[in-house]
Legacy VTK file of the C-alpha trace (Angstrom):
# vtk DataFile Version 3.0
C-alpha trace
ASCII
DATASET POLYDATA
POINTS 164 float
-61.198 -46.587 2.823
-59.228 -48.186 0.169
-58.985 -44.783 -1.628
-57.919 -43.005 1.320
-55.114 -45.677 1.815
-54.213 -45.447 -2.016
-54.018 -41.670 -1.382
-51.862 -41.872 1.440
-49.443 -44.357 -0.283
-49.239 -42.208 -3.165
-48.398 -39.266 -0.837
-45.928 -40.918 1.268
-44.297 -42.358 -2.098
-44.097 -38.915 -3.580
-42.738 -37.405 -0.297
-40.214 -40.329 -0.135
-39.008 -39.764 -3.883
-38.781 -35.837 -3.083
-36.564 -36.167 -0.380
-34.377 -38.799 -2.101
-34.152 -36.756 -5.103
-32.751 -33.704 -3.584
-29.630 -35.451 -2.528
-28.509 -35.579 -5.998
-28.433 -31.624 -6.291
-26.410 -31.796 -2.981
-23.916 -34.147 -4.094
-23.520 -32.290 -7.352
-22.920 -29.172 -5.304
-20.553 -30.775 -3.119
-18.547 -32.155 -6.121
-18.520 -28.810 -7.720
-17.250 -27.264 -4.417
-14.606 -29.692 -4.175
-13.561 -29.337 -8.092
-13.371 -25.548 -7.645
-11.278 -25.915 -4.254
-8.892 -28.027 -6.311
-8.582 -25.739 -9.155
-8.067 -22.764 -6.497
-5.074 -24.804 -4.756
-3.545 -25.411 -8.141
-3.818 -21.726 -8.872
-2.351 -20.527 -5.704
0.677 -23.063 -6.026
1.013 -21.763 -9.726
0.683 -18.331 -8.264
3.101 -18.675 -5.369
5.872 -19.950 -7.830
5.294 -17.064 -10.218
5.334 -14.393 -7.137
8.415 -16.419 -5.689
10.190 -16.077 -9.083
9.669 -12.272 -9.279
10.696 -11.863 -5.795
13.889 -13.811 -6.272
14.844 -10.822 -8.840
14.644 -8.332 -5.604
17.627 -10.369 -4.391
21.320 -9.635 -4.698
21.544 -13.567 -4.935
20.320 -15.989 -7.504
20.625 -18.407 -4.979
21.609 -18.930 -1.411
22.228 -21.900 0.884
23.579 -21.631 4.596
24.149 -24.930 6.375
25.524 -24.848 9.826
26.487 -27.932 11.977
26.395 -27.866 15.611
27.378 -30.521 18.011
23.856 -31.945 18.435
21.867 -30.118 15.859
22.146 -28.648 12.308
20.668 -25.600 10.653
19.781 -25.081 6.870
18.366 -22.273 5.017
18.056 -22.379 1.334
16.398 -20.593 -1.800
17.376 -21.521 -5.276
15.609 -21.656 -8.731
15.941 -24.921 -10.489
14.494 -25.355 -13.985
12.142 -22.487 -13.369
10.888 -23.285 -10.182
11.939 -21.915 -6.869
13.150 -24.359 -4.223
13.150 -23.397 -0.613
14.121 -25.277 2.634
14.324 -23.830 5.948
15.200 -25.931 8.990
16.091 -24.075 12.576
16.018 -26.256 15.498
16.926 -23.383 17.499
14.201 -21.238 16.683
11.602 -24.226 16.148
11.395 -23.784 12.258
10.977 -26.617 9.838
9.229 -25.599 6.397
9.450 -26.250 2.805
8.112 -24.664 -0.305
6.160 -21.275 -0.146
6.267 -21.472 3.516
10.137 -21.645 3.788
10.626 -18.900 1.026
8.223 -16.476 2.884
10.334 -17.053 6.112
13.535 -16.794 4.506
13.087 -14.054 1.851
13.443 -11.246 4.356
16.212 -12.521 6.048
18.208 -12.984 2.795
16.856 -9.604 1.404
18.322 -8.019 4.497
21.659 -10.075 4.601
24.458 -8.143 2.701
27.176 -10.490 1.560
29.398 -9.858 -1.544
32.213 -11.866 -3.469
35.103 -9.928 -1.688
34.099 -10.677 2.044
36.265 -13.101 3.861
34.815 -16.618 4.544
34.663 -15.438 8.373
32.802 -12.220 7.897
30.406 -13.586 5.261
29.565 -16.465 7.710
29.351 -14.355 10.488
26.895 -12.025 8.830
24.908 -15.049 7.938
24.504 -16.243 11.505
23.832 -12.707 12.772
21.204 -12.479 9.905
19.479 -15.372 11.436
20.037 -14.778 14.950
21.448 -18.214 15.512
24.474 -19.241 17.823
28.001 -18.933 16.630
29.165 -21.848 18.694
29.016 -24.052 15.554
31.555 -26.941 14.374
31.324 -26.003 10.850
29.295 -23.460 8.732
29.029 -23.324 4.846
27.455 -20.314 2.894
26.934 -21.007 -0.692
26.130 -17.953 -2.707
25.116 -17.838 -6.537
25.263 -13.929 -7.251
22.929 -12.577 -9.862
25.774 -12.217 -12.270
26.161 -15.978 -12.137
29.209 -16.195 -9.938
29.141 -18.893 -7.264
31.114 -18.337 -4.084
31.441 -20.783 -1.106
32.289 -19.149 2.190
33.222 -21.999 4.555
34.512 -21.865 8.438
35.519 -24.636 10.656
35.584 -23.621 14.286
36.335 -26.957 15.891
37.662 -30.240 14.867
35.046 -32.720 14.115
LINES 1 165
164 0 1 2 3 4 5 6 7 8 9 10 11 12 13 14 15 16 17 18 19 20 21 22 23 24 25 26 27 28 29 30 31 32 33 34 35 36 37 38 39 40 41 42 43 44 45 46 47 48 49 50 51 52 53 54 55 56 57 58 59 60 61 62 63 64 65 66 67 68 69 70 71 72 73 74 75 76 77 78 79 80 81 82 83 84 85 86 87 88 89 90 91 92 93 94 95 96 97 98 99 100 101 102 103 104 105 106 107 108 109 110 111 112 113 114 115 116 117 118 119 120 121 122 123 124 125 126 127 128 129 130 131 132 133 134 135 136 137 138 139 140 141 142 143 144 145 146 147 148 149 150 151 152 153 154 155 156 157 158 159 160 161 162 163
């Protein structure tokens, strides 16, 4: 009887150690997966910056910023390069947009790519073109479009419709 109890005890102890010992491999595997995901996230961020820098070369502009002030809301769409990094911000309460970074860039890029603004446009024409491109109302108080062209020329187009 005593031998049977000892054999059962050893079997149970071995079973318990085996069950507990397997957890280390699982934790190691989980830690490795988390580390791999962090590295992939960093690569995506870096790749996104590289992609955005390349795409910026496709635009007629090195930077563009549209700010529109309405009586009770404000619109902003901006893409610019700052020390080799692309900064993008898109806030459009009319169409429910509030994005920064790569998401803002992805939303803004096709709009800015299709928008045709040149240095010789009047302030009114440039602002009207920008508003039409974004499909936002023209009942603003003030609109300011700052464009840095690829040749480095910066031009500010500003229209005030109503006294503030």
